[in-house]
C-alpha positions as CSV (number, residue, x, y, z in Angstrom):
1,M,113.6,66.5,95.0
2,F,117.2,67.5,94.7
3,E,118.9,64.1,94.6
4,S,119.3,63.9,90.9
5,A,121.5,67.0,90.9
6,E,124.4,64.7,91.9
7,I,124.3,63.2,88.5
8,G,125.6,66.4,86.9
9,R,123.9,66.3,83.6
10,T,125.8,67.9,80.7
11,I,125.3,68.8,77.1
12,D,128.3,69.0,74.8
13,K,129.1,72.3,73.0
14,S,128.2,70.9,69.6
15,T,124.7,70.0,70.7
16,F,124.3,73.4,72.3
17,D,125.5,75.3,69.2
18,A,123.2,73.3,67.0
19,E,120.1,73.9,69.1
20,E,120.7,77.5,70.3
21,P,119.8,79.4,67.1
22,A,116.4,77.8,66.7
23,L,115.6,78.1,70.4
24,R,116.7,81.8,70.5
25,E,114.6,82.6,67.4
26,A,111.5,80.8,68.9
27,L,111.8,82.6,72.2
28,L,112.1,86.0,70.6
29,E,109.1,85.2,68.4
30,A,107.1,84.2,71.5
31,Q,108.2,87.3,73.3
32,Y,106.9,89.6,70.5
33,E,103.7,87.6,70.3
34,L,103.3,88.1,74.1
35,R,103.7,91.9,73.6
36,Q,101.3,91.9,70.7
37,Q,98.6,90.0,72.5
38,A,99.2,91.9,75.8
39,R,96.8,89.5,77.6
40,F,99.0,88.5,80.5
41,P,102.3,89.1,82.1
42,V,105.1,86.6,82.7
43,I,106.7,86.3,86.1
44,V,110.0,84.4,86.5
45,L,111.2,83.7,90.0
46,I,114.9,82.8,90.3
47,N,116.1,80.9,93.4
48,G,118.5,78.2,94.4
49,V,122.1,77.5,95.5
50,E,124.7,80.2,95.1
51,G,127.1,79.5,92.3
52,A,124.6,77.4,90.4
53,G,124.5,79.9,87.4
54,K,121.4,81.9,88.2
55,G,122.8,85.2,87.1
56,E,124.6,83.7,84.1
57,T,121.4,82.1,82.8
58,V,119.4,85.3,83.2
59,K,122.1,87.2,81.4
60,L,121.9,84.8,78.5
61,L,118.1,85.0,78.4
62,T,118.4,88.8,78.0
63,E,120.8,88.3,75.1
64,W,118.5,85.7,73.4
65,M,115.4,87.8,73.9
66,D,114.6,91.5,73.6
67,P,115.9,93.1,76.9
68,R,113.6,96.1,76.5
69,L,110.6,93.8,77.3
70,I,112.2,92.2,80.3
71,Q,112.4,93.8,83.7
72,V,115.0,92.3,86.1
73,S,114.5,93.1,89.8
74,T,116.4,92.1,92.8
75,F,115.2,92.2,96.4
76,D,118.2,91.2,98.4
77,L,118.4,94.4,100.5
78,Q,115.4,96.4,101.7
79,T,115.4,100.1,101.2
80,D,114.2,102.5,103.9
81,E,111.1,103.1,101.7
82,E,110.4,99.4,101.6
83,L,111.0,98.9,105.3
84,A,108.3,101.5,106.1
85,R,105.6,99.5,104.4
86,P,104.1,96.0,104.4
87,P,106.6,93.4,103.1
88,A,104.7,92.6,99.9
89,W,104.7,96.2,98.8
90,R,108.2,95.9,97.3
91,Y,107.1,93.0,95.1
92,W,103.7,94.5,94.0
93,R,105.4,97.7,92.7
94,Q,107.7,95.7,90.5
95,L,105.1,93.5,88.9
96,P,105.4,93.5,85.1
97,P,102.4,94.7,83.1
98,K,100.5,92.5,80.6
99,G,102.7,91.7,77.6
100,R,106.0,91.9,79.4
101,M,108.2,89.7,81.5
102,G,109.5,90.3,85.0
103,I,112.5,88.3,86.5
104,F,112.7,88.4,90.3
105,F,116.0,87.7,92.1
106,G,115.9,87.6,95.9
107,N,112.1,87.2,95.8
108,W,109.7,86.1,98.6
109,Y,111.1,82.6,98.6
110,S,114.7,83.8,99.0
111,Q,113.6,85.9,101.9
112,M,111.7,83.2,103.7
113,I,114.4,80.5,103.3
114,Q,117.2,82.7,104.3
115,G,115.2,84.0,107.3
116,R,114.7,80.4,108.5
117,V,118.3,79.4,107.8
118,N,119.6,82.4,109.8
119,G,117.3,81.8,112.7
120,R,115.2,84.9,112.3
121,F,112.1,82.8,112.7
122,K,110.9,79.3,113.4
123,D,109.0,76.7,111.4
124,A,105.6,78.2,112.3
125,E,106.6,81.6,110.8
126,L,108.0,79.8,107.8
127,D,104.7,78.0,107.3
128,Q,102.9,81.4,107.5
129,A,105.2,82.8,104.8
130,I,104.6,79.7,102.6
131,A,100.9,80.2,102.9
132,G,101.2,83.8,102.0
133,A,103.3,83.0,99.0
134,E,100.6,80.5,97.8
135,R,97.9,83.1,98.2
136,L,99.8,85.7,96.3
137,E,100.7,83.3,93.4
138,R,97.1,82.0,93.2
139,M,95.8,85.6,93.0
140,L,98.4,86.5,90.3
141,S,97.5,83.3,88.3
142,D,93.7,84.1,88.7
143,E,94.5,87.5,87.2
144,G,96.1,85.8,84.3
145,A,99.8,85.9,85.1
146,L,102.1,83.1,83.7
147,I,104.5,82.1,86.5
148,F,107.7,80.1,86.2
149,K,109.7,79.2,89.4
150,F,113.3,78.0,88.9
151,W,115.5,76.5,91.5
152,F,119.1,76.2,90.3
153,H,120.8,73.4,92.2
154,L,124.3,72.1,93.0
155,S,125.4,69.4,95.4
156,K,127.5,70.5,98.4
157,K,130.6,69.1,96.7
158,Q,129.8,70.8,93.4
159,M,129.1,74.1,95.1
160,K,132.5,74.0,97.0
161,A,134.3,73.2,93.8
162,R,132.6,76.0,91.9
163,L,133.4,78.6,94.5
164,E,137.1,77.5,94.7
165,S,137.3,77.6,90.9
166,L,136.0,81.2,90.8
167,R,138.2,82.2,93.7
168,D,141.3,81.1,91.9
169,D,140.4,82.8,88.6
170,P,141.6,86.4,88.6
171,L,139.0,87.4,85.9
172,H,136.0,86.0,87.8
173,S,136.9,86.1,91.5
174,W,134.8,89.3,91.8
175,R,131.7,87.3,91.2
176,I,131.9,85.6,94.6
177,S,130.0,87.5,97.3
178,P,130.0,87.1,101.1
179,L,126.6,85.4,100.7
180,D,128.2,82.7,98.5
181,W,130.7,81.7,101.3
182,Q,128.1,82.0,104.0
183,Q,125.8,79.7,102.1
184,S,128.6,77.2,101.7
185,K,128.7,76.9,105.5
186,T,124.9,76.6,105.9
187,Y,124.3,74.5,102.8
188,D,122.6,71.6,104.6
189,K,120.1,73.9,106.3
190,F,119.5,75.9,103.2
191,V,118.7,72.8,101.1
192,R,116.6,71.2,103.8
193,H,114.4,74.3,104.2
194,G,114.4,75.0,100.5
195,E,113.1,71.5,99.7
196,R,110.3,71.9,102.2
197,V,109.3,75.2,100.6
198,L,109.4,73.7,97.1
199,R,107.3,70.7,98.0
200,R,104.6,72.8,99.5
201,T,104.5,75.5,96.9
202,S,104.7,73.7,93.6
203,R,101.2,74.0,92.0
204,D,99.9,73.5,88.6
205,Y,99.4,77.3,88.2
206,A,102.9,78.0,89.5
207,P,105.2,74.9,89.3
208,W,108.8,74.6,90.4
209,Y,111.5,73.6,87.9
210,V,114.7,72.2,89.5
211,V,117.6,72.9,87.1
212,E,121.0,71.3,87.6
213,G,123.6,74.0,87.5
214,V,126.9,72.2,86.9
215,D,127.0,72.6,83.1
216,H,126.1,76.0,81.7
217,H,125.1,74.5,78.3
218,Y,122.6,72.1,80.0
219,R,121.0,74.7,82.3
220,S,120.7,77.3,79.6
221,L,118.9,75.0,77.1
222,T,116.8,73.6,79.9
223,V,115.5,77.0,81.1
224,G,115.0,78.2,77.5
225,R,113.0,75.1,76.6
226,I,110.8,75.4,79.7
227,L,110.1,79.1,79.0
228,L,109.4,78.5,75.4
229,E,107.0,75.6,76.0
230,G,105.1,77.5,78.7
231,L,104.9,80.7,76.6
232,Q,103.7,79.0,73.5
233,A,101.0,77.0,75.4
234,A,99.8,80.2,77.1
235,L,99.7,82.2,73.9
236,A,97.7,79.6,72.1
237,S,95.2,79.3,75.0
238,P,92.1,81.6,74.5
239,Q,92.4,82.9,78.1
240,R,94.5,82.5,81.2
241,R,92.0,82.4,84.0
242,A,91.5,79.8,86.7
243,A,88.2,78.0,87.1
244,Q,85.5,79.8,89.2
245,P,86.3,79.2,92.9
246,H,83.8,77.5,95.1
247,V,82.3,80.2,97.4
248,A,79.7,79.5,100.1
249,P,76.3,81.0,99.6
250,V,76.0,84.6,100.7
251,S,74.3,85.4,103.9
252,R,71.6,88.2,104.0
253,Q,72.3,89.1,107.6
254,S,74.2,92.3,106.6
255,S,71.5,93.4,104.2
256,A,69.1,93.2,107.1
257,L,71.6,95.1,109.2
258,L,71.7,97.9,106.7
259,A,68.0,98.1,106.4
260,S,67.7,98.3,110.2
261,L,69.9,101.4,110.5
262,N,68.2,104.5,112.0
263,L,68.9,107.0,109.2
264,N,66.8,109.7,111.0
265,Q,69.4,110.5,113.6
266,R,70.1,114.2,113.8
267,L,72.7,116.4,115.4
268,P,71.6,120.0,116.2
269,R,73.7,122.7,114.6
270,D,75.2,124.1,117.9
271,D,76.0,120.6,119.1
272,Y,77.6,119.8,115.7
273,R,79.9,122.8,115.8
274,H,81.1,122.0,119.3
275,Q,81.6,118.2,118.7
276,L,83.2,118.8,115.3
277,A,85.8,121.2,116.7
278,S,86.5,118.8,119.6
279,E,87.0,115.7,117.4
280,Q,89.1,117.6,114.8
281,A,91.4,118.8,117.6
282,R,91.5,115.3,119.0
283,L,92.6,113.9,115.5
284,A,95.2,116.6,115.1
285,R,96.7,115.7,118.5
286,L,96.6,111.9,117.9
287,L,98.4,112.2,114.5
288,R,101.2,114.1,116.3
289,E,101.6,111.4,118.9
290,K,105.1,109.9,118.9
291,K,103.6,106.4,118.8
292,M,102.0,107.2,115.4
293,R,105.5,107.0,113.8
294,R,105.2,103.3,114.2
295,H,101.9,103.2,112.3
296,A,100.4,104.3,109.0
297,L,96.7,105.3,108.8
298,I,94.3,104.4,106.0
299,A,90.7,105.6,105.9
300,V,88.4,104.1,103.3
301,F,85.2,105.9,102.3
302,E,82.5,104.1,100.5
303,G,78.8,104.9,100.3
304,N,75.7,105.6,98.3
305,D,75.9,108.3,95.7
306,A,75.4,111.7,97.3
307,A,75.8,110.2,100.8
308,G,78.3,112.9,101.7
309,K,81.7,111.2,101.4
310,G,83.4,114.3,100.1
311,G,82.0,116.5,102.9
312,A,83.1,113.9,105.5
313,I,86.6,113.8,104.0
314,R,86.9,117.6,104.1
315,R,86.0,117.6,107.8
316,V,88.7,115.0,108.5
317,T,91.4,116.9,106.5
318,G,90.2,120.2,107.9
319,A,91.9,119.3,111.2
320,L,95.2,118.7,109.6
321,D,98.2,120.3,107.8
322,P,98.0,119.3,104.1
323,R,101.4,117.8,104.4
324,Q,100.0,115.2,106.9
325,Y,97.7,113.4,104.5
326,R,97.1,112.3,100.9
327,I,93.7,111.7,99.2
328,V,93.5,109.1,96.6
329,P,90.3,109.5,94.5
330,V,89.4,106.2,92.8
331,A,87.7,106.2,89.4
332,A,87.7,103.9,86.4
333,P,91.1,102.2,86.0
334,T,93.6,103.7,83.6
335,E,95.3,101.8,80.8
336,E,98.3,101.4,83.0
337,E,96.2,100.0,85.8
338,R,94.3,97.6,83.6
339,A,97.6,96.1,82.6
340,Q,98.2,95.0,86.2
341,P,96.4,92.7,88.7
342,Y,93.4,94.4,90.2
343,L,94.9,95.3,93.6
344,W,98.1,96.8,92.1
345,R,96.5,100.2,91.8
346,F,95.9,100.2,95.5
347,W,99.1,98.6,96.7
348,R,101.1,101.4,95.0
349,H,99.3,104.0,97.3
350,V,99.9,102.2,100.6
351,P,101.4,104.9,102.9
352,A,104.7,104.6,104.8
353,R,104.7,104.6,108.6
354,G,103.8,108.0,110.0
355,Q,101.6,108.8,107.0
356,F,97.9,109.1,106.4
357,T,96.1,108.1,103.2
358,I,92.4,108.6,102.5
359,F,90.8,106.5,99.7
360,D,87.7,108.2,98.2
361,R,86.3,104.9,97.0
362,S,88.6,101.9,97.1
363,W,89.4,98.3,96.3
364,Y,85.8,97.5,97.1
365,G,84.8,98.7,93.7
366,R,85.2,95.1,92.4
367,V,82.5,93.8,94.7
368,L,80.2,96.8,94.2
369,V,80.3,98.7,90.9
370,E,82.1,96.1,88.9
371,R,79.8,93.4,90.2
372,V,76.5,95.2,89.7
373,E,77.5,96.8,86.3
374,G,78.9,93.6,85.0
375,F,82.4,95.0,84.5
376,C,84.0,91.8,85.8
377,S,83.0,88.1,85.8
378,E,81.2,86.5,88.7
379,A,84.4,84.4,89.4
380,D,86.4,87.7,89.7
381,W,84.2,89.4,92.2
382,L,83.6,86.2,94.2
383,R,87.3,85.5,94.7
384,A,87.9,89.2,95.4
385,Y,86.5,88.8,98.9
386,G,89.3,86.5,99.9
387,E,91.9,88.7,98.2
388,I,90.7,91.8,99.9
389,N,90.7,90.2,103.3
390,D,94.2,88.9,102.7
391,F,95.3,92.4,101.5
392,E,93.9,94.1,104.6
393,E,95.4,91.5,106.9
394,Q,98.8,92.2,105.4
395,L,98.2,95.9,106.0
396,T,97.3,95.5,109.6
397,D,100.1,93.0,110.3
398,A,102.5,95.7,109.2
399,G,101.1,98.3,111.6
400,V,98.6,100.0,109.4
401,I,95.5,101.4,111.2
402,L,92.7,100.7,108.7
403,V,89.3,102.3,109.2
404,K,86.5,101.6,106.7
405,F,83.3,103.7,106.4
406,W,80.1,103.0,104.5
407,L,77.9,106.1,104.4
408,S,74.3,105.1,104.0
409,I,71.3,107.2,103.0
410,D,67.8,106.3,101.9
411,Q,66.4,106.8,98.4
412,D,64.3,109.8,99.2
413,T,67.3,111.7,100.6
414,Q,69.4,110.7,97.6
415,L,66.7,112.0,95.2
416,Q,66.5,115.3,97.1
417,R,70.3,115.8,97.0
418,F,70.4,114.9,93.3
419,R,67.9,117.6,92.6
420,E,69.7,120.1,94.7
421,R,72.9,119.5,92.8
422,E,71.2,120.0,89.5
423,A,69.7,123.3,90.7
424,T,73.0,124.6,92.2
425,P,75.5,125.9,89.6
426,F,78.7,125.1,91.6
427,K,77.4,121.6,92.4
428,R,76.3,120.5,88.9
429,F,79.6,118.7,88.3
430,K,78.7,116.3,91.1
431,I,75.7,114.8,89.3
432,T,76.0,112.7,86.2
433,E,73.8,110.5,84.0
434,E,75.6,107.5,85.6
435,D,74.3,108.6,89.1
436,W,70.7,108.6,87.8
437,R,71.3,105.1,86.2
438,N,72.6,103.8,89.4
439,R,69.4,104.7,91.2
440,E,67.6,102.3,89.0
441,K,69.8,99.5,90.5
442,W,69.3,100.5,94.1
443,D,68.3,97.0,95.2
444,D,71.2,95.4,93.4
445,Y,73.6,97.7,95.1
446,A,72.0,97.1,98.5
447,D,72.5,93.4,98.0
448,A,76.1,93.9,97.0
449,V,76.8,96.1,100.0
450,G,75.2,93.5,102.3
451,D,77.5,90.8,100.9
452,M,80.5,93.1,101.2
453,V,79.9,93.9,104.8
454,D,79.2,90.2,105.6
455,R,82.3,88.9,104.0
456,T,84.9,91.6,104.7
457,S,84.0,93.0,108.1
458,S,86.6,91.4,110.4
459,G,88.1,92.0,113.8
460,I,91.2,93.6,112.3
461,A,89.3,95.6,109.7
462,P,85.6,96.1,110.7
463,W,83.2,98.2,108.7
464,T,81.7,101.3,110.3
465,L,78.1,101.9,109.0
466,V,77.4,105.6,109.1
467,E,73.8,106.9,109.2
468,A,74.2,109.8,106.7
469,N,70.8,111.3,106.1
470,D,71.9,114.1,108.4
471,K,75.4,115.2,107.2
472,R,76.3,116.8,110.5
473,F,75.7,113.5,112.4
474,A,77.6,111.6,109.8
475,R,80.7,113.8,109.8
476,V,81.0,113.7,113.6
477,K,80.5,110.0,113.7
478,V,83.3,109.5,111.1
479,L,85.7,111.7,113.1
480,R,84.9,110.1,116.4
481,T,85.2,106.6,115.0
482,L,88.6,107.5,113.4
483,N,89.9,108.9,116.7
484,D,88.6,106.0,118.8
485,R,90.3,103.5,116.5
486,I,93.6,105.3,116.6
487,E,93.5,105.6,120.4
488,A,92.7,101.9,120.8
489,V,95.7,100.9,118.7
490,L,98.1,103.3,120.3
491,A,97.0,102.1,123.7
492,K,98.3,98.7,122.9
493,D,101.8,99.9,122.0
C-alpha cells in the first residue's frame, strides 16, 4: 500500500500556480454549497508519518477555504475531563454539525497505532480498536456524514532527510517535536501496523487516500482534488444514506414477556414507607463508597405514559444531595441536536467517573416514539438496535454502571391516571393531546417495546421490567434494583 511513496511524485511550481486558483475557487464554492444545503457534515481524518506535511496541508486548506466553517481538532493528549469518560466521548463532542467540516488530528487511528507501536496493547486489542472504528464510521456514514481519511506518507529515508533539513533550518527547527524523533526510531513498526489498519478499514463509505508527502505542491493539489471531487459528488446526490441493513426478523418472545407481567402486585403503605426509607439510605451509602469513584452511574427511565417515571425518579433523588446527580429530560430534538448524529445528544451527557446521571426517556426514543410515529425511516430504527448496543458496551467497558427501567401499566390504569391529571389543577400540565393520541397506538407501542427488550437487553445492560400499576411497589423495586446493581459491580472491584 505504501510502496509507491518511494517514487516521490512531484509537481512543478508552474503547474501548481496554474491549477491552484481554479481549485481554490471550486473548493470555496463547494464549501458554501455544503453550508447552504446543510444536509450532511464532512469529517476529515489526518494521519500518517511525521514530517510528511499533515499540518502544512491543513493550514493551506484553511487558507483556500473559509476557516469559519472548518473546525480543526487535535486529540494527542487526553484532558482530565476526557480521561474520566469512555474513550469515544472526546470524539463525539467535537463532531461537526451538518453543513460544516471537521478536521481531526490525533484521531482514533493515531491512538490505536501509537498504542500498538509503544506496546501498550497487543494485536488482539488492536483488532478490537479497528472493529470499533469501523462501527463508528459506519454509523456516521449511515447518519449522512461524508468521511475522508488521509494518510500522508514518507519513506524512512525521506523522513530522516526531512527531519534533518528542518533541524538545520533556524526558522523552522521549532516545528520538530519529540514525537517526530521518536517515530523516526520506530518507523518500521509504525508503518507495519499502520498498513494493517489501513487495509482493514478502507471502505466505500470511508476510504483511505495515501498521499506522498515529499513535494508540497503535489500533496496540496492531490488532497484538494480529492476533497473537491468527493464534495461535489455528495452535494449532487439527493441523499447521503446507506442502503437499509439486513436485520433478522423480530422475535415476539419479549412481547409475550411484557404481557405476562403481574401488574396487580401491591405494596401496603406501611411496608412501603419502611422499605422506601431503607433503600434510599442504602443508595446514599453506596454512592459515598470509595469504590464509586472508579465508576459513573446512569439510570435510564422509559415506560408507558403516566406509568410513574417522574415519581420513581423523585424517590431516587430524594435520597441524595442535589450535587450528586443530574437529571436529563429527553424531549423532541433541538435544531442543534438535529444537525448531529442521533446519539450525539446522549454522548454529550455521559457522566464522568464518580457522577450519577438520570435520563428521563433516552436514546430508546428512536426505536419507540420515532418508530411508531414515523419520525424516522425503517432503516434508521432497524440499525439503531446495533448502534445502541455498541454505545452501551462502550459505556460499561469504561466503568459506567448502566441500569435501564421500563415501567409498565395496563390500559385501564393509564386511563384512570389521565382522568385524574385532567381533574387536578396542579397535574394538568402532565397530560397533553399527544398522550391521548398515543393511547390509540397502544398495540403498536407494545410491539415496539417487545422488540426493544428483545434486541437490547444484554448481560452488560439488561432491562428491568417494573410492574407499575401500584406506584409504591414500582418505586421500591426501582430503588432496590439500582442498589443491587451497584453492589454487584462494586463487589467485583
